[in-house]
C-alpha positions in Angstrom: 0.0 0.0 0.0 1.3 3.5 -0.9 1.5 6.1 1.8 0.6 9.7 0.9 0.7 12.5 3.4 -2.3 14.8 3.5 -0.8 18.3 4.1 0.5 21.4 2.4 3.2 21.9 5.2 6.6 21.6 3.6 8.4 20.6 6.8 5.9 17.7 7.4 6.4 16.6 3.8 10.2 16.6 4.2 10.0 14.7 7.5 7.7 12.0 5.9 9.9 11.8 2.9 13.1 11.5 5.0 11.5 8.6 6.9 11.7 6.7 3.6 8.1 5.5 3.3 6.4 8.4 1.4 4.9 7.8 -2.0 3.0 11.1 -2.6 1.1 14.1 -1.2 -2.5 15.1 -1.3 -3.6 18.7 -0.7 -6.8 20.7 -0.9 -7.9 24.3 -0.6 -8.4 24.0 3.2 -4.8 22.7 3.7 -3.4 25.5 1.5 -5.3 28.1 3.5 -4.1 26.5 6.8 -0.5 27.2 5.6 -1.5 30.8 4.6 -0.9 30.2 0.9 -3.0 32.6 -1.1 -3.0 34.0 -4.6 -2.7 32.0 -7.8 1.0 32.5 -8.3 1.8 31.6 -4.7 -0.3 28.5 -4.8 1.4 27.3 -8.0 4.8 28.1 -6.5 3.9 26.1 -3.4 2.8 23.1 -5.5 6.2 23.3 -7.3 8.0 23.3 -3.9 6.1 20.2 -2.9 6.9 18.5 -6.2 10.6 19.3 -5.6 10.6 17.3 -2.4 8.8 14.1 -3.4 9.3 11.5 -6.2 5.8 11.5 -7.6 2.0 11.9 -7.1 1.2 15.4 -5.9 -2.6 15.9 -5.9 -3.5 19.5 -6.7 -7.2 20.3 -6.4 -9.2 22.5 -8.8 -11.5 25.2 -7.3 -13.8 25.3 -10.4 -17.1 23.4 -10.5 -18.1 23.8 -14.2 -16.7 21.7 -17.0 -14.9 24.4 -19.0 -13.3 26.0 -15.9 -12.3 22.6 -14.5 -10.5 21.8 -17.7 -8.8 25.2 -17.9 -7.7 25.1 -14.3 -6.7 21.5 -14.3 -4.4 22.0 -17.4 -2.7 24.9 -15.7 -2.1 22.8 -12.6 -0.8 19.9 -14.7 1.8 22.3 -16.3 3.4 22.9 -13.0 5.2 19.6 -12.9 4.8 16.0 -14.3 4.3 14.8 -10.7 1.0 16.7 -10.5 -2.3 14.7 -10.3 -5.3 16.9 -10.9 -7.8 16.5 -8.1 -11.4 16.9 -9.3 -14.6 16.7 -7.2 -17.2 14.0 -7.7 -19.8 16.1 -9.5 -21.3 15.7 -13.0 -19.0 18.2 -14.6 -16.1 16.7 -12.6 -16.8 13.2 -14.1 -16.9 14.7 -17.6 -13.7 16.5 -16.9 -12.0 13.4 -15.7 -12.9 11.6 -19.0 -11.4 14.6 -20.9 -8.2 14.7 -18.8 -7.8 10.9 -19.2 -8.0 11.2 -23.0 -5.2 13.7 -22.9 -2.9 11.8 -20.6 -3.5 13.9 -17.5 -3.7 11.9 -14.3 -6.7 12.6 -12.0 -7.8 12.0 -8.5 -11.6 12.0 -8.0 -12.2 13.4 -4.6 -15.2 13.7 -2.2 -16.4 10.2 -2.9 -18.8 8.7 -0.4 -20.6 5.8 -2.2 -19.8 2.8 -4.3 -21.9 4.3 -7.1 -19.7 7.4 -7.2 -16.6 5.2 -7.3 -17.9 3.3 -10.2 -18.5 6.5 -12.2 -15.0 7.7 -11.4 -13.5 4.4 -12.6 -15.6 4.4 -15.7 -14.4 7.9 -16.6 -10.8 6.8 -16.2 -9.7 8.4 -12.9 -6.2 7.5 -11.9 -7.3 7.6 -8.2 -10.6 7.6 -6.4 -10.7 9.1 -2.9 -13.4 7.7 -0.6 -13.4 9.7 2.7 -13.3 7.1 5.6 -13.3 9.5 8.6 -16.1 11.7 7.3 -18.4 8.7 6.9 -17.5 7.6 10.4 -18.5 11.0 11.6 -22.1 10.5 10.4 -22.3 6.9 11.8 -21.6 5.2 8.5 -18.8 2.7 8.1 -16.0 4.2 6.0 -13.9 1.1 6.0 -16.8 -0.9 4.7 -17.0 1.4 1.7 -13.3 0.8 0.9 -14.1 -2.9 1.0 -17.1 -2.5 -1.2 -15.1 -0.5 -3.8 -12.2 -3.0 -3.7 -14.6 -5.9 -4.6 -16.3 -3.9 -7.4 -13.0 -2.8 -8.9 -11.6 -6.3 -8.7 -14.7 -7.7 -10.4 -14.2 -5.6 -13.4 -10.4 -5.1 -13.4 -10.6 -1.3 -13.2 -7.3 0.4 -13.3 -8.4 3.2 -10.9 -6.5 3.0 -7.6 -8.4 3.3 -4.3 -7.0 6.2 -2.3 -8.4 6.0 1.2 -8.7 9.6 2.4 -9.7 11.2 5.7 -7.6 8.5 7.4 -7.4 9.7 11.0 -5.6 7.2 13.1 -3.3 4.1 12.9 -6.2 1.6 13.1 -7.8 3.2 10.0 -4.5 2.8 8.2 -4.1 -0.9 9.2 -7.7 -1.6 8.3 -7.2 0.0 4.8 -4.1 -2.2 4.3 -6.0 -5.3 5.4 -8.9 -4.6 2.9 -6.5 -3.8 0.0 -6.7 -0.1 -0.5 -4.0 0.9 -3.0 -3.1 4.1 -1.2 -3.9 5.7 2.2 -3.4 9.5 2.7 -3.2 10.8 6.2 -1.5 13.4 8.5 2.1 12.8 9.5 1.2 11.8 13.0 -0.8 8.8 11.7 2.2 7.5 9.8 4.6 8.0 12.7 2.0 6.5 15.0 2.8 3.1 13.3 6.3 3.3 14.9 4.9 3.2 18.4 4.5 0.1 20.6 5.1 0.0 24.4 7.0 -3.4 24.1 9.4 -1.8 21.6 10.1 1.0 24.1 10.5 -1.3 27.1 12.6 -3.8 25.1 14.9 -1.1 23.9 15.2 0.3 27.4 16.2 -3.1 28.8 18.7 -3.8 26.0 20.4 -0.5 26.6 20.4 -1.0 30.4 22.0 -4.5 30.0 24.6 -3.1 27.7 25.5 -0.4 30.1 25.9 -2.9 33.0 28.4 -4.8 31.0 30.2 -2.1 29.2 29.8 0.8 31.6 
């Protein structure tokens, strides 16, 4: 399973990349705003800075919601770097735009997916990635992990090339469950990735090893 980090913070991206497990980055307008990035030129420059850190797969989201504007904005984003994946919302014009982008060799990430039906449409249109939001479904008492499982079964049934990118992954158990089910990618904050490092027996075991070494070697 690929690990993407869901942030626009360059320091967090560098830290995840230096850990040696990072496969890509996802961003959205909210994450850009959180970092105080505003203005078209500054946003493009920030995307380029992210691309300069990672090896591939930087999802850059369009703001437009009508077909012509999505196409125009998406092409501008794709010009920033070959690593850019154009992130398009799951709406009617978004699906149409994904089909157009795919025909022109531009990779896409269909975002804000909350049902298997939406995931089927994204795959039929040729999306490179589909992003079901696990945590946001959990928030309204629906099973986000079950949706990942449902999409996995459907995509396997018909050999769709679209990769399942589990989004809104909020804790280590979400990450493990996505891996068990067979999500192709999980995107999450840095603390969720580093949370996988932690186990009390690792800490106590290391402490004992070091203490025993010190007894013998001073």
